[in-house]
N, C-alpha and C positions, 0 to 999 in steps of 0.2 A: 637687912639682915638680922637675924633674932639669935637668941642664945640656943645652941645646938644644932644651928644651921652647919652644913659642912658646904665646901668651896672645894672645887677640883679644878686644878690645872693641868694641862697635858699636852704632850707633843702631838704631832699630826700620825706617828707612828701607831698609835693606839687605835686610830679609827679608819684610817685611809688605807683603800686596797686599790693594788692596780686595775685600771678600768672599771672603776666604780665611781660614782657620783658623790662629791664632798658633803653634798645637802642629805643625801640619803644615809651617808656614814655618821653625819652630826646626829641624825634622827635616831639612829639605831644606839649611839651612845647615850641620848636622852631615855629612851625606852629601857635600855639596860640599868641606867642608873636609878629610876624610878622603881623598877622591879626589884632590884637589889636592896632598896631601902623602903620597900612596902611595910614592913612592919616595925620601921625604924632602926636607927643604928645606936645601940647602947652606949652610955657614957664609957669613957676611957680610952686610951689608945690602942689598945689590942682590938678592940671592936672597929675601930676604924681602919686599923691595918687590914683586918679580915674582910670590910667591905672593899677596899681598894683591890686586895688580891682578887675577890669574886668578881669585880668588874673585869679586871684585866684578863682571867681565864676565861669569861663569856666572851669578850671581845677580840682576844687575839687568838686565842685555840692554841693548839700544840705546835704548830708549822708557821711561826711568824717570819716575815720576810724583811722587816724595818724594826729599828729599835724603837721602843716607846718610853716616856717618862711620865710619870704621874705624881703630882705633889697633891695631897688633900690636907686640909685644915678645918677646923671647927672652932666656931666662936664658942666660948664657955661662960662668959659673962656680959 
């Protein structure tokens, strides 16, 4: 892990859907995380917060059925 790298920890409510395959759901998370960071995540906590909010919005949508927790942190030095 190098400076600027972001680590995401999340609960299953972020990706899991009833009747869905967990491997497929995990793949959706990886694709979404890569797409949201395609142009990089600028320094600062506000940019990291915006990145996480974008992930949550894309993965959960307006009608969530489960609670979700996301913890994101970035190595700075």
